[in-house]
ROMI-314675 format. One line per 4 residues: number of its first residue (from 1); for each residue x, y, z of N, C-alpha, C, CB. Coordinates in Angstrom, 3 decimals. Each point is the difference from the previous one (the first is absolute). Glycine has a CB too. Layout:
// residues N
NUM> X/Y/Z/X/Y/Z/X/Y/Z/X/Y/Z; ... .
***
This chain:
// residues 254
1> 31.764/34.973/-53.152/-0.615/1.705/-0.944/-0.373/0.289/1.513/-1.436/-0.223/-3.135; 2.142/1.758/3.495/-0.183/1.294/0.664/-0.761/0.759/-0.037/1.390/-0.134/-0.059; -2.392/1.148/0.701/-0.728/0.958/-0.509/1.405/1.159/0.028/-2.938/-0.836/0.944; 2.640/1.579/-2.174/1.196/1.273/-0.152/-0.904/1.161/0.618/1.512/-0.714/-2.518 .
5> -0.380/1.446/2.808/0.155/1.472/0.511/-0.832/0.919/-0.958/2.465/-0.418/0.969; -3.546/1.103/-0.270/-0.766/1.251/-0.570/0.529/0.514/-0.149/-1.314/0.160/0.521; 1.758/0.509/-1.583/1.092/1.141/-0.124/-0.514/1.348/-0.327/1.531/-1.673/-0.766; -2.894/1.820/0.555/-0.932/1.079/0.306/0.332/0.157/1.203/-1.769/-0.341/-1.386 .
9> 1.020/-0.681/2.678/-0.079/0.458/1.344/1.629/0.312/0.401/-2.418/-1.515/0.596; 3.138/0.744/-1.287/1.506/1.073/1.397/0.136/1.206/-1.196/2.376/-2.409/1.663; -2.253/2.436/-2.513/0.173/1.514/-0.483/-0.658/0.525/0.616/0.421/-0.072/-1.858; -1.470/0.682/1.821/-0.661/0.522/0.911/0.469/0.209/1.814/-1.538/-0.974/-2.054 .
13> 1.543/0.374/2.662/0.377/-0.481/1.182/1.648/1.108/0.059/-1.546/-3.102/-0.123; 2.209/2.672/-1.094/1.622/0.686/0.353/-0.477/1.545/-0.670/2.241/-2.526/-0.417; -3.353/2.928/-0.023/0.421/1.115/-0.183/0.301/0.869/-1.728/0.807/-1.098/2.541; -1.342/-0.306/-3.175/0.413/-0.150/-1.893/-1.259/0.694/-0.736/1.345/-2.720/0.001 .
17> -0.980/3.342/-0.486/-1.376/0.240/-0.915/-0.275/-0.657/-0.801/0.104/1.645/0.150; -1.319/-2.333/-0.619/-0.484/-0.935/-0.788/-0.965/1.042/-0.807/0.295/-2.351/1.614; 0.218/2.254/-3.277/-1.149/0.263/-0.736/-0.667/-0.558/-0.403/0.676/0.994/-0.273; -2.081/-0.941/-0.100/-0.788/-0.958/-0.447/-1.230/0.479/-1.014/0.757/-1.136/2.216 .
21> -1.437/0.062/-2.379/-0.966/0.413/-1.153/-1.215/-0.611/0.014/1.731/0.351/-1.313; -3.327/0.553/1.428/-1.032/-0.990/-0.088/-0.472/-0.807/-1.081/-0.442/1.308/1.402; -0.397/-2.166/-1.088/-0.532/-1.162/-1.372/-1.682/-0.087/0.932/2.991/-2.159/-1.103; -3.627/2.534/-0.173/-0.975/-0.123/-0.103/-0.804/-1.139/-0.772/0.698/2.075/0.541 .
25> 0.227/-1.869/-1.807/0.112/-0.538/-1.673/-0.788/-1.793/0.610/3.217/1.729/-1.527; -2.877/-2.725/2.598/-0.694/-0.941/-0.089/0.517/-1.102/-0.848/-1.598/1.533/0.527; 2.685/-1.884/-1.147/1.000/-0.378/-0.977/1.045/0.183/-0.117/-1.173/0.030/-0.713; 1.926/-1.885/0.946/1.097/-0.455/0.584/1.213/0.725/-1.406/-1.373/-2.687/1.714 .
29> 0.808/2.937/-2.986/0.742/0.470/-1.190/0.559/1.577/0.516/-1.676/-1.553/-2.001; 0.937/2.141/2.449/0.011/1.660/-0.056/0.921/-0.140/1.954/-3.299/1.202/-2.150; 3.088/-2.195/2.761/0.892/-0.326/1.570/1.006/-0.093/-0.446/-1.213/-1.194/1.436; 1.472/0.114/-2.434/1.227/-0.598/-0.255/1.094/0.972/-0.453/-1.291/-1.998/-0.522 .
33> 1.086/3.194/-0.096/0.140/0.490/-0.769/0.750/1.395/0.867/-1.949/-1.464/-1.672; 0.733/1.659/2.582/0.500/0.866/0.935/1.127/-0.604/1.171/-2.373/1.149/-0.529; 2.094/-1.918/1.053/1.132/-0.700/0.902/1.556/-0.137/-1.039/-2.249/-1.689/1.569; 2.345/1.323/-2.267/1.376/-0.012/-1.610/0.440/1.583/0.302/-1.380/-1.790/-2.653 .
37> 0.602/2.759/2.640/0.145/1.477/0.447/1.430/0.274/0.472/-2.457/0.085/0.735; 2.214/-0.538/0.399/0.961/0.139/1.316/-0.714/0.762/1.041/2.145/0.035/-1.341; -3.474/0.381/1.509/-0.450/0.163/1.080/0.398/-0.673/1.342/-1.420/0.528/-1.593; 1.545/0.138/2.690/0.205/-0.863/1.123/-1.049/-0.413/0.739/1.833/0.920/0.075 .
41> -3.193/-1.317/-0.290/-1.035/0.293/-0.158/-1.379/-0.102/-0.364/1.607/0.416/0.175; -2.268/-0.654/-0.022/-1.682/-0.124/-1.269/-1.045/-0.769/1.261/1.315/-0.896/-3.342; -2.329/2.045/2.846/-1.254/-0.685/1.145/-1.119/-0.372/-1.003/0.362/1.663/2.369; -0.464/-2.566/-2.237/-1.353/-0.182/-0.958/-1.419/-0.037/1.526/1.600/-2.042/-2.772 .
45> -2.514/3.247/1.591/-1.118/0.167/1.208/-1.303/-0.485/-0.395/1.070/2.018/0.851; -1.700/-3.181/0.268/-0.611/-0.049/-0.228/-1.507/0.170/0.184/1.958/-0.555/-0.309; -1.801/1.686/1.073/-0.668/1.419/0.411/-1.325/0.060/-0.970/2.478/1.408/0.655; -1.670/-0.578/-1.353/-0.534/1.179/-1.280/0.592/-0.946/-1.402/0.453/3.007/1.545 .
49> -0.673/-4.152/-1.329/0.751/-0.799/-1.737/-1.390/-1.004/0.285/3.717/-0.189/-0.341; -4.052/-0.322/-0.795/-1.241/-1.240/0.165/0.436/-1.229/0.203/-1.347/1.000/-1.423; 3.097/-1.160/1.493/1.004/-1.135/0.487/-0.652/-0.113/1.141/2.297/0.381/-0.983; -2.405/-2.014/1.287/-0.379/-1.139/0.891/0.752/-0.367/1.034/-0.879/-0.700/-1.668 .
53> 1.119/-0.632/2.483/1.201/-0.591/0.256/0.744/-0.979/-1.025/-0.962/0.344/2.153; -0.010/-0.986/-2.415/0.430/-1.203/-1.332/0.684/1.155/-1.293/-2.610/-2.256/0.467; 2.308/3.433/-0.480/0.517/0.747/-1.316/1.372/0.162/0.860/-2.318/1.486/-1.523; 2.562/-1.096/2.992/1.252/0.393/0.079/1.193/-0.560/-0.329/-1.078/0.792/1.234 .
57> 0.834/-2.031/-0.700/0.776/-1.230/-0.675/1.097/0.571/-0.915/-2.130/-1.562/-0.018; 1.557/1.143/-1.392/0.759/0.043/-0.905/0.901/1.720/-0.235/-1.858/-2.254/-0.891; 1.527/3.038/1.694/0.554/1.187/0.320/0.895/0.281/0.286/-1.209/0.168/0.269; 1.207/-1.097/1.565/1.600/-0.709/0.385/0.443/-0.816/-0.302/-0.081/0.473/1.263 .
61> 0.039/-1.317/-2.057/1.099/-0.593/-0.873/0.423/0.622/-1.183/-0.753/-1.838/0.783; 0.408/2.987/-1.328/0.678/0.699/-0.794/0.744/0.586/-0.011/-1.028/-0.166/-0.364; 1.227/0.184/2.008/1.256/1.122/0.536/0.926/-1.117/0.295/-1.255/2.283/1.274; 1.249/-3.536/-1.282/1.121/-0.840/0.439/0.972/-0.157/-1.046/-1.412/-1.165/1.487 .
65> 2.717/1.428/-0.988/1.089/-0.148/-0.519/0.510/1.442/-0.783/-0.670/-2.650/-0.048; -0.146/4.009/1.040/0.303/1.497/-0.542/0.394/0.377/1.786/-2.111/0.711/-2.784; 2.319/0.432/2.525/1.047/0.574/1.126/-1.389/0.638/1.189/2.756/0.980/-2.047; -3.968/-1.186/1.377/-0.541/1.207/0.437/-1.104/-1.071/1.137/0.319/2.259/-2.617 .
69> -0.348/-1.317/3.166/-0.847/-0.799/1.508/-1.677/-0.175/-0.470/1.730/1.520/2.274; -2.495/-1.684/-2.492/-1.237/-0.456/-0.167/-0.616/0.027/1.783/0.717/-1.646/-2.660; -1.566/3.162/2.832/-1.097/0.382/0.734/-1.548/-0.344/-0.189/1.658/1.530/0.142; -2.546/-1.685/1.109/-1.723/-0.089/-1.032/-0.567/0.855/1.233/-0.555/-2.947/-1.599 .
73> -0.138/3.967/0.601/-1.215/0.390/1.566/-1.026/-0.905/-0.800/0.247/3.116/1.248; -0.854/-3.238/0.590/-0.539/-1.278/-0.679/-2.080/1.536/0.224/2.457/-3.985/1.301; -3.308/2.847/-1.172/-1.537/1.059/-0.502/-0.245/0.786/1.142/-1.430/-1.704/-1.491; 2.004/0.790/2.876/-0.799/0.925/1.146/0.980/-0.535/1.128/-2.929/0.171/-0.808 .
77> 3.193/0.288/1.943/0.640/-0.712/1.491/-0.935/-1.027/0.446/1.096/2.156/0.930; -0.708/-3.529/-1.827/-1.401/-1.022/0.198/0.985/-1.259/0.138/-2.377/1.133/-1.716; 2.512/-2.003/2.958/0.644/-0.656/-0.103/0.498/-1.675/-0.876/-0.635/1.910/1.729; -0.515/-1.742/-2.295/-0.665/-0.928/-0.809/0.994/0.414/-1.373/-2.846/-0.165/1.279 .
81> 2.870/1.463/-1.411/0.303/0.474/-1.736/1.596/-0.399/0.579/-2.041/2.601/-1.366; 2.273/-2.062/2.433/1.527/0.164/0.106/0.551/-1.548/-0.261/-0.051/2.212/1.891; -0.123/-3.061/-0.871/-0.155/-1.594/-0.212/0.757/-0.439/-0.899/-2.035/-0.055/0.522; 0.501/0.670/-1.451/0.185/-0.692/-1.101/1.334/0.690/-1.251/-2.897/-0.735/0.690 .
85> 3.004/1.962/-0.235/1.487/0.411/-1.063/0.949/-0.550/0.885/-0.488/2.436/-1.263; 0.516/-2.393/2.296/1.206/-0.894/0.649/0.008/-0.723/-0.406/0.190/0.319/1.498; -0.829/-1.498/-1.259/0.330/-1.159/-0.767/0.361/-0.308/-1.542/-1.272/-0.318/1.754; 0.800/1.111/-2.868/0.269/-0.014/-1.207/1.698/0.728/0.066/-2.974/0.075/-0.915 .
89> 3.689/0.307/1.537/1.111/0.062/0.215/0.541/1.815/0.218/0.015/-2.687/-1.369; -1.248/3.384/1.757/0.621/1.634/0.095/0.999/-0.194/1.313/-2.446/1.647/-0.948; 3.228/-0.420/1.068/0.047/-0.163/0.900/0.406/1.469/0.966/0.262/-2.541/-1.056; -0.671/3.359/0.493/-0.397/1.604/-0.090/-1.634/0.179/0.018/2.266/0.544/-1.565 .
93> -2.277/0.210/2.177/-1.882/-0.468/0.565/-0.377/1.782/-0.062/0.081/-2.819/2.473; -0.520/3.583/-3.646/-0.480/1.809/0.730/-1.597/-0.572/0.081/1.859/2.565/-1.554; -1.502/-1.810/3.039/-2.194/-0.213/0.307/-0.340/1.671/0.218/-0.397/-2.915/2.018; -0.636/2.449/-2.949/-0.770/1.483/-0.356/-0.827/0.108/1.315/-0.321/-0.086/-2.894 .
97> 0.286/1.367/2.588/-1.014/0.648/0.686/-0.023/-0.048/1.958/-1.300/-0.707/-2.664; 2.528/0.890/3.120/-0.116/-0.093/1.140/-0.190/1.085/0.868/0.994/-1.656/-0.607; -1.628/1.603/1.624/-0.525/0.920/0.552/0.683/0.380/1.465/-2.015/-0.731/-1.461; 2.423/-0.173/1.854/0.426/0.212/1.072/0.768/-1.162/1.093/-1.803/1.702/-0.692 .
101> 2.296/-1.720/1.525/1.178/-1.006/0.611/-0.261/-1.313/0.127/0.677/1.632/1.206; -2.147/-2.173/-1.032/-0.658/-0.989/0.347/-0.167/-0.409/-1.461/-1.040/0.662/2.387; 0.575/0.029/-3.458/-0.252/-0.604/-1.466/1.376/-0.323/0.063/-1.964/1.321/-1.460; 3.307/-0.555/1.711/1.508/-0.142/-0.607/0.029/-1.547/0.824/1.429/3.035/-0.256 .
105> -1.241/-3.246/1.514/0.142/-1.250/0.445/-0.479/-1.221/-0.684/0.005/1.238/1.757; -1.572/-0.832/-1.848/-0.820/-1.461/-0.899/0.668/-0.043/-1.233/-2.520/0.176/0.799; 3.024/0.911/-1.582/1.013/-0.722/-1.305/0.925/-0.630/0.426/-0.192/1.514/-1.415; 1.036/-0.734/2.532/1.082/-1.130/0.198/-0.489/-1.678/0.697/1.633/2.439/0.417 .
109> -2.568/-2.240/0.015/-0.087/-1.422/0.506/-0.508/-0.985/-0.894/-0.298/0.905/2.035; 0.381/-0.021/-3.318/-1.190/-0.343/-1.307/1.169/-1.235/-0.515/-1.641/2.954/-1.037; 2.787/-1.940/1.449/1.555/-0.843/-0.730/0.624/-0.882/0.505/0.545/1.602/-0.701; -0.476/-1.926/1.775/0.317/-1.137/1.073/-0.098/-0.751/0.414/0.137/0.650/0.176 .
113> 0.399/-1.903/-0.011/-0.405/-1.013/0.348/0.030/0.325/1.676/0.779/-1.479/-2.326; -2.034/0.235/2.686/0.251/0.110/1.762/0.805/-0.271/0.426/-1.403/-0.284/0.435; 2.206/0.338/0.661/-1.012/1.255/1.144/0.086/1.334/-0.286/0.392/-1.232/1.940; 0.433/1.446/-3.194/0.006/1.300/-0.247/-1.283/0.608/-0.620/2.363/-0.386/-0.158 .
117> -2.827/-0.535/-0.365/-1.243/0.831/-0.717/-1.204/-1.046/-0.157/1.663/1.693/-1.506; -2.480/-1.832/-0.015/-0.902/-0.713/-0.102/-0.177/-0.944/-0.889/-0.552/1.505/0.889; 1.544/-1.244/-1.762/0.222/-0.452/-1.604/0.184/-1.908/0.461/1.747/2.915/-1.424; -2.843/-3.000/0.331/-0.198/-0.805/-0.042/1.006/-1.587/-1.130/-2.154/2.142/1.061 .
121> 2.015/-3.259/-0.205/1.806/-0.540/-0.305/-0.609/-0.791/-0.922/1.814/-0.167/2.270; -1.060/-0.148/-3.993/-0.336/-0.702/-0.744/1.403/-0.747/-0.284/-2.145/1.415/-0.705; 2.460/-2.770/0.416/1.465/-0.789/-0.069/0.283/0.610/-1.342/-0.247/-2.523/1.378; -0.553/2.389/-2.505/0.456/-0.376/-1.336/-0.458/1.252/-1.080/-0.248/-2.786/0.673 .
125> 0.672/4.443/-0.468/-0.815/0.653/-0.624/1.607/0.497/-0.414/-2.963/0.385/1.133; 2.851/0.523/-2.558/0.683/1.100/-0.789/1.339/0.257/0.471/-2.094/1.031/-0.419; 1.073/-0.230/1.940/0.922/0.015/1.000/1.116/-0.163/0.633/-1.297/-0.049/-0.311; 1.253/-1.146/0.359/0.899/-1.527/0.288/1.009/-0.982/-1.343/-2.404/-0.227/1.849 .
129> 2.359/1.263/-2.307/0.242/-0.978/-1.121/-0.922/-1.060/-0.173/2.152/0.450/0.305; -2.937/-0.413/-0.063/-1.568/-1.484/0.615/1.095/-1.190/0.164/-2.863/0.448/-1.937; 3.280/0.293/3.749/0.321/-0.854/0.425/2.207/-0.494/0.517/-3.083/-0.174/-1.560; 3.321/0.941/0.035/1.719/-0.581/0.195/0.476/1.228/1.082/0.749/-1.192/-2.948 .
133> -1.380/2.074/3.191/1.115/1.405/0.289/-0.620/-0.648/1.808/-0.002/3.076/-2.708; 1.005/-3.783/2.946/-0.051/-0.540/1.453/-0.022/1.150/1.262/1.377/-2.097/-1.079; -1.005/3.057/1.194/-0.001/0.967/0.667/-1.086/1.256/-0.081/2.206/-0.964/-0.106; -2.976/0.385/-1.175/-0.949/1.042/0.290/-1.016/1.070/1.052/0.568/-1.467/-1.482 .
137> -0.858/-0.320/2.459/-1.088/0.383/0.658/0.681/0.494/1.422/-1.796/-1.707/-1.352; 3.021/1.414/1.611/0.981/0.571/0.790/0.812/1.970/-0.275/0.304/-3.243/0.016; 0.149/3.376/-1.307/0.418/1.623/-0.072/-1.222/0.554/-0.920/2.967/-0.207/0.084; -4.239/-0.583/-0.175/-0.974/1.224/-1.247/-0.786/1.201/1.004/-0.932/-2.298/-2.135 .
141> 1.225/1.604/3.360/-0.153/1.549/0.970/1.319/1.470/-0.350/-0.972/-2.099/2.411; 1.560/1.546/-2.614/0.772/1.246/0.205/0.734/0.283/-1.136/0.167/-0.328/2.272; -0.683/-0.166/-3.722/0.495/0.425/-1.006/-1.549/0.800/-1.323/2.525/-2.282/0.852; -3.421/1.785/0.159/-1.618/0.564/-0.625/0.882/1.864/0.604/-3.156/-2.800/0.761 .
145> 2.727/3.545/-2.162/-0.115/1.304/0.377/-1.344/0.481/-0.028/2.131/0.298/-0.732; -2.946/0.925/2.328/-0.405/0.208/-0.113/-0.737/1.370/-0.191/0.838/-1.997/0.463; -1.658/2.666/-1.599/0.056/1.303/-0.308/-1.423/0.680/0.590/1.653/-0.545/-2.185; -1.950/1.034/2.381/-1.377/1.075/0.480/-0.159/0.637/-0.644/0.044/0.191/1.677 .
149> -1.328/0.701/-2.222/0.414/1.094/-0.667/-1.196/0.570/0.592/1.479/-0.579/-2.191; -1.145/1.967/2.377/-1.070/1.167/0.635/-0.445/1.301/-1.326/1.461/-0.350/2.912; -2.612/0.445/-2.980/-0.264/0.630/-1.007/-1.813/0.935/0.078/2.067/-2.160/-1.214; -2.029/2.200/2.800/-0.720/0.947/0.194/0.588/0.889/1.185/-1.868/-1.395/-1.019 .
153> 1.019/2.890/1.440/0.395/0.563/0.258/-0.269/-0.330/1.697/0.033/1.260/-2.481; -1.289/-1.992/2.878/0.597/-1.000/1.160/0.676/-0.600/0.620/-0.748/0.116/-0.482; 1.552/-0.924/-0.543/1.083/-0.739/0.246/1.398/0.574/-0.056/-1.480/-1.539/-0.738; 1.584/2.810/0.078/1.303/0.783/0.527/-0.220/0.438/0.622/0.931/0.311/-1.092 .
157> -1.879/0.036/1.878/-0.161/0.568/1.536/0.055/-1.410/0.829/-1.711/2.368/-0.520; 2.160/-3.499/0.087/0.094/-0.748/1.173/1.505/-0.897/-0.611/-3.144/-0.105/1.000; 3.682/0.726/-1.660/1.456/-0.415/-0.964/0.835/-0.851/0.755/0.201/2.184/-1.190; 0.098/-1.291/2.805/1.270/-0.506/0.503/-0.794/-1.393/0.642/1.726/2.567/0.562 .
161> -2.441/-2.414/-0.186/-0.224/-1.898/0.876/-0.274/-0.617/-1.148/-1.289/0.162/2.488; 0.794/-0.147/-3.727/-0.043/-0.791/-1.163/1.328/-0.456/-0.334/-1.916/1.161/-0.769; 3.014/0.071/0.441/1.442/-0.220/0.199/0.505/-1.190/0.512/-0.032/2.080/0.259; -0.368/-1.348/1.647/0.326/-0.506/0.604/0.003/-1.658/0.582/-0.232/2.377/-0.238 .
165> -1.114/-3.244/-0.597/-0.001/-1.002/-0.269/0.764/-1.359/0.111/-0.899/1.644/-0.771; 0.985/-2.207/1.779/1.560/-1.547/-0.038/-0.456/-0.469/-1.248/0.474/-1.300/2.740; 0.357/0.972/-3.493/-0.516/-0.618/-0.780/-0.042/0.615/-1.547/-1.066/-0.852/2.140; 1.178/1.956/-2.118/-0.795/0.825/-1.788/1.729/0.617/-0.153/-3.685/1.390/0.338 .
169> 3.683/-1.609/-1.548/1.671/0.070/-0.714/-0.536/1.241/-0.746/1.288/-2.822/-0.487; -2.132/3.506/0.661/-0.140/1.206/-1.713/-0.743/0.422/0.932/-0.012/-0.782/-2.898; -0.423/1.822/1.814/-1.451/0.805/-0.041/-0.063/0.658/-0.752/-0.389/0.077/1.662; -0.632/-0.198/-2.761/-0.119/0.738/-1.350/-1.211/1.245/-0.246/0.924/-2.435/-0.820 .
173> -0.272/3.045/0.764/-0.919/1.573/-0.223/-1.091/-0.457/-1.430/2.528/2.221/0.831; -3.266/-2.026/-0.849/-1.215/-0.199/-1.191/-0.480/1.639/-0.094/-1.100/-2.904/0.684; 2.462/3.584/-1.996/-0.724/1.626/0.144/-1.637/0.320/-0.321/2.441/0.702/-0.840; -2.925/-1.868/-0.305/-1.511/0.339/-0.771/-0.515/0.113/1.334/-0.379/-1.388/-2.496 .
177> 0.107/0.046/2.940/-1.541/0.018/1.162/0.418/1.170/1.265/-0.740/-3.210/-0.233; 2.206/3.039/0.498/0.384/0.959/0.969/-0.493/2.012/-0.503/2.396/-2.389/0.599; -2.301/2.350/-1.844/-0.318/1.739/-0.565/-1.901/0.022/-0.195/2.939/0.365/-1.943; -3.426/-1.827/1.541/-1.486/-0.029/0.276/-0.465/-0.034/1.454/-0.109/-1.149/-2.104 .
181> 0.837/0.572/3.002/-0.859/0.555/1.223/0.519/1.385/1.276/-0.713/-2.827/-0.409; 1.638/3.249/-0.764/0.474/1.519/0.287/-0.701/0.920/-0.419/1.873/-0.552/-0.067; -3.021/0.421/-0.753/-0.949/0.059/-1.313/0.401/1.001/-0.810/-1.896/-0.755/1.069; 2.863/0.057/-1.200/1.114/0.576/-2.095/-0.334/-1.088/-0.949/2.794/0.980/0.866 .
185> -3.475/-2.035/-1.193/-0.574/-1.093/-0.210/0.799/0.249/-1.524/-2.559/-0.398/1.804; 3.353/-0.259/-2.139/0.984/0.207/-1.307/0.781/0.333/-0.316/-0.860/0.020/-0.352; 0.890/1.188/1.053/1.596/0.560/0.699/0.594/-0.117/0.889/-0.346/1.083/-0.670; 1.104/-2.456/0.898/1.609/0.093/0.587/0.950/0.917/0.543/-0.264/-1.175/-1.312 .
189> 0.297/1.899/-0.088/0.813/0.700/-0.035/-0.142/1.376/1.473/0.051/-1.028/-2.999; -1.229/1.081/2.740/-0.122/1.278/0.548/0.234/0.094/1.801/-1.743/0.379/-2.284; 2.309/0.795/2.313/0.998/0.757/0.873/-0.179/-1.036/1.432/-0.316/2.950/-1.185; -0.886/-2.874/2.026/-0.240/-0.837/1.153/0.195/-0.910/-0.157/-1.124/0.816/0.674 .
193> 0.801/-1.781/-1.425/0.211/-1.158/-0.716/1.796/-0.605/0.439/-2.099/1.078/-2.221; 2.347/0.049/1.400/1.250/-0.589/-0.303/1.229/0.646/1.247/-0.870/-0.204/-2.985; 0.461/0.926/3.751/0.628/0.230/1.430/-0.310/-1.196/1.166/-0.320/2.660/-0.589; -0.819/-3.331/0.563/-0.531/-0.930/0.557/0.973/-1.220/-0.271/-2.344/1.120/-0.170 .
197> 2.329/-1.680/-1.020/1.254/-0.619/-1.330/0.857/0.325/1.200/-0.427/0.688/-3.150; 1.189/0.353/3.416/1.273/0.296/0.151/0.327/-0.266/1.102/0.006/1.367/-1.358; -1.221/-1.355/2.687/0.605/0.364/1.106/-0.365/-1.996/0.620/-0.512/3.737/0.299; -0.168/-4.434/-1.147/0.034/-1.204/-0.080/0.915/-0.522/0.153/-1.259/0.165/-0.914 .
201> 2.134/0.151/0.090/1.470/-0.691/-0.364/0.640/0.067/1.073/0.267/0.561/-2.175; 0.113/0.030/3.204/0.556/0.829/1.020/-0.260/-0.782/1.530/-0.486/2.326/-1.650; -1.423/-2.114/1.441/-0.657/-1.269/1.231/0.633/-1.652/-0.079/-2.591/1.401/-0.280; 2.379/-1.935/-1.094/0.340/-1.129/0.152/1.355/-0.681/0.086/-1.898/0.306/-0.805 .
205> 2.915/0.674/0.896/1.661/-0.300/0.178/-0.086/0.073/1.221/1.296/0.907/-1.836; -2.001/0.161/2.398/0.132/0.325/1.834/-0.655/-1.178/0.433/-0.255/2.733/0.341; -0.724/-3.339/-1.319/-0.457/-1.860/0.905/0.845/-0.556/-0.580/-2.484/-0.491/0.343; 3.601/0.245/-1.108/1.380/-1.055/-0.141/-0.454/-0.306/-1.331/0.691/-1.237/2.495 .
209> -1.796/1.499/-3.321/-0.553/-0.755/-0.820/0.239/0.388/-1.307/-1.442/-0.491/1.567; 1.790/0.480/-3.124/-0.145/0.237/-1.340/-1.216/0.610/-0.805/1.426/-1.686/0.363; -1.229/3.027/-0.313/-1.292/0.454/-0.749/0.391/-0.332/-1.214/-0.870/1.853/1.298; -0.865/-2.385/-2.329/0.220/0.162/-1.340/-1.280/1.024/-0.391/1.333/-2.535/-0.411 .
213> -1.276/2.512/-1.152/-1.278/0.404/-0.232/-0.320/-0.176/-1.710/0.193/1.732/2.297; -1.252/-1.057/-2.927/-0.003/-0.476/-1.277/-0.029/1.402/-1.167/-1.324/-2.449/1.083; 2.309/2.289/-1.526/0.497/1.680/-0.937/-0.605/-0.427/-1.519/2.935/0.841/1.340; -3.454/0.069/-2.105/-0.421/-0.730/-1.254/1.171/0.785/-1.069/-3.072/-0.505/0.629 .
217> 3.587/1.298/-0.307/1.339/0.682/-1.054/1.499/0.232/1.031/-2.102/1.756/-1.773; 2.914/-1.365/0.863/1.104/-0.566/0.299/0.775/1.248/1.434/0.124/-1.456/-3.100; -0.751/2.609/2.933/-0.267/1.284/0.275/-0.136/-0.595/1.703/-1.313/1.403/-2.661; -0.255/-1.703/2.794/-0.459/-0.212/1.054/0.941/-1.083/0.311/-2.336/0.887/-0.287 .
221> 3.054/-1.727/-0.016/0.328/-1.075/0.311/1.750/0.509/0.805/-1.914/-1.558/-2.259; 2.301/2.169/1.585/1.188/0.888/0.174/-0.271/0.805/2.084/0.096/0.733/-3.809; -1.559/0.044/3.436/-0.106/0.673/0.648/-0.081/-1.135/1.757/-1.052/2.052/-2.442; 0.280/-2.751/2.167/-0.448/-0.706/1.115/1.107/-0.677/0.475/-2.203/-0.201/-0.731 .
225> 3.420/-0.283/-0.177/1.168/-0.730/0.759/0.711/1.054/0.859/0.400/-1.769/-1.913; -0.173/3.117/1.240/0.524/0.984/0.393/-0.625/-0.017/1.379/0.466/1.150/-2.255; -1.757/-0.853/2.639/-0.634/-0.165/1.087/-0.069/-1.235/1.049/-0.935/1.465/-1.450; 1.938/-2.458/1.174/0.275/-1.407/0.825/-0.639/-1.035/-0.408/0.307/1.037/1.787 .
229> -1.165/-0.910/-3.120/-0.521/-1.378/0.321/0.768/-1.152/-1.350/-2.778/1.258/1.294; 2.712/-2.657/0.098/0.855/-0.230/-0.385/-0.306/-1.336/-1.678/1.033/1.023/3.075; -2.346/-1.403/-2.647/-0.567/-0.808/-1.476/-1.051/0.565/-1.064/0.310/-1.883/1.483; -0.655/2.106/-2.031/-0.259/1.079/-0.855/-0.313/-0.517/-1.459/1.510/1.474/1.488 .
233> -2.826/-1.767/-1.597/-0.827/-0.901/-1.349/0.668/1.527/-0.931/-3.190/-1.891/1.054; 3.308/2.248/-1.979/0.307/0.885/-1.176/-0.709/0.220/-1.066/1.666/-0.511/0.570; -2.794/0.190/-0.520/-0.674/-0.584/-1.353/-1.031/-1.034/0.352/2.142/0.309/-1.366; -3.416/-0.683/0.278/-0.479/-1.072/0.412/-0.517/-0.103/-1.805/-0.628/0.179/3.308 .
237> 0.633/-1.709/-3.230/0.668/-0.621/-1.696/-1.189/0.594/-0.455/1.460/-2.621/-0.063; -3.222/2.465/0.452/-0.507/0.070/-0.902/0.023/2.038/-0.496/-1.375/-2.941/0.855; 1.711/3.278/-0.590/0.095/1.942/0.550/1.458/-0.218/-2.118/0.134/0.856/5.238; 0.842/-1.121/-4.677/0.779/-0.501/-0.542/-0.277/0.208/-1.426/0.389/-1.340/1.876 .
241> -1.395/0.122/-2.400/-0.168/-0.616/-0.626/-0.907/0.541/-1.008/0.741/-1.416/1.577; -1.418/2.290/-0.918/-1.282/1.539/-0.616/0.738/0.440/-0.721/-1.378/1.001/1.751; 2.099/-0.185/-0.818/1.458/0.854/0.195/0.313/-0.195/-1.654/1.148/-0.655/2.980; -0.194/-0.116/-3.117/0.619/-0.927/-0.819/-0.765/-0.263/-1.118/1.051/-0.890/1.766 .
245> -2.403/0.184/-1.720/-0.717/0.690/-1.322/-0.833/0.992/-1.159/0.579/-1.294/1.113; -0.733/1.819/0.428/-0.447/1.421/-0.395/0.674/0.767/-0.753/-0.845/-0.024/1.692; 2.186/0.184/-0.921/1.109/0.975/-1.007/0.515/-0.691/-1.339/1.005/1.055/2.231; -0.771/-2.205/-1.998/0.177/-1.087/-1.280/-0.973/0.626/-1.509/0.176/-2.464/2.150 .
249> -1.175/2.554/-1.783/-1.476/0.390/-1.199/0.353/1.170/-0.110/-2.175/-1.239/0.575; 2.258/1.944/0.775/0.161/1.898/-1.045/0.849/0.291/-0.504/-0.836/1.100/1.096; 2.395/-2.030/-0.788/0.879/0.407/-1.114/-0.112/-0.119/-0.771/0.932/-0.054/0.588; -1.415/-1.154/-1.009/-0.571/-0.929/-1.997/-0.831/1.029/-0.294/-0.402/-2.983/0.110 .
253> -0.264/3.792/0.588/-1.319/0.777/-0.432/0.277/1.145/-0.510/-1.233/-0.862/1.544; 2.516/1.118/-1.031/0.351/1.594/-0.751/0.174/0.326/-1.403/1.092/0.193/1.830 .
***
């Protein structure tokens, strides 16, 4: 058995737009439903959800057999957390709250085996098919996709350096935290925030990397894609459920 190419990493490297969804429900049934909707990618968020590493495993398993590429956002830019997430089979990692090039480089090192990084070596993990994927240790470094998240004004001021970090495949802009850091808590649609988001796409592309972002409605998603964002999460599963439930009840009560 040989390691399979990371289709998401190949797509963003080739400049192909990838439409995704954000998942915080921590449930393999909902993950399976979403994965079979046909999204290009799906983020399992363990920063702002109660899911821990063991709970991420069935979520990743739920995407097996679908065309949707799973990504995981660990709770922090932490070597141990990232190692565990990689060992259970995640191959696209979105590292939160990266503030400078040194932190971006640390994220890359956590995703790479020596001599390129510091990832610990284990021989029989899910990532390697429990030892059956004979070329895993040889090719894992090239197939792991490293995305770093820029979400503050301070980090935006260092965006070019962060994006230029070797081994970073894409830079993801976090609109909500960015808005908060710019004095517009709860208002990522503010003109100043949107202007910063638009400029960020160009800076990231100038560094030769893929820009990504989270949108919460179709209009925002399409606008961000028009601005050059290549991987766009166009909604959050929990918010979609809230909206559908509230709308259904309202319609029935009329």
